[in-house]
N, C-alpha and C positions, 0 to 999 in steps of 0.2 A: 882823726884818721880812721878810715873804715877798714875792717878786716874783710877783704873780698878777694875772690879769685880774679887774677888779671884778665882772664878770658871773658869775664862777665861784662855786659854792656853797662853804661851809666844810666840805665833806665831807672825810673822812680822805685820800682820794687827792690832794686839793688842798692838803694841809698837811704838816707834818713829823710823822713817827711818833715820839711822845715816848718810847715804850718803847725804840726803837732809839737815840734820843739819850741816854737815861739809861744804856743799856748801853755806849755809846761813852765817855761821861764816866767811868763806873765803871772801865772797863778802863784808861783813861789815868791815873786817880787811883791805881792800883795800882803805877805806876812811880814811882821815887824822883826827886824834883826838888829842886834847891837852893833855888829861889825860887817863891813863889806865882805871880809874873808869868810864869815859864817854863811852868808848868802851864797857866795861862790862855791864853797865846799858842798853846800846842800844841792846846788844845781848840778855840780859834777857828779855827785852821788846818784841823783835822780836820772841823769843821762846814762850812767853806767848800768843802772837797774833796768831802764826801759829799752835801751838799744844795745842788744848783745853783739851787734855787728861793729860797734865802735871800739877800736883798740885804745885810743887815747884822745884827749880833748884838752883844749886850752880855752880859758874864759878870761875876759877882761871886763871889769865892772867899774864904771865911773859914776861918781856922785857930784853933780854940779853945785856951784855956789856954796862953798864950805867956809865956815868961820871957825878958826882954831886959834885960841889964845890971842884974840884980837886981830888976827890976820884974816884978810878976805882972799880966798883962793878961788880961781876959776873952777877948779874941780880937784877931786882926789880920786885915785883909782888904784885897783889891785889887779894883778894878773896871776892866775893859778892854773896849774896843769896837773893832769892825772893820767896814769897808764892803768888801764883796766885789765884785770885777770879774770876772764869769764870761764 
């Protein structure tokens, strides 16, 4: 959720640059994490640091083809949310 004046247009300068956001997430995903939650918290922290106009964010991360205790799962996912205090 963006913190913006309702009178502002939805032009790119008043929004988040998604190409930049994708590059940020891709860079973070190249680092090895023990838990999906750890990666998610890191992404949320980076988003809050980089985009002061973002009030809150929700992220869902899924890892496909998981083997847990002999069970084969299509995927495992976590969803995390954060409200930023800038």
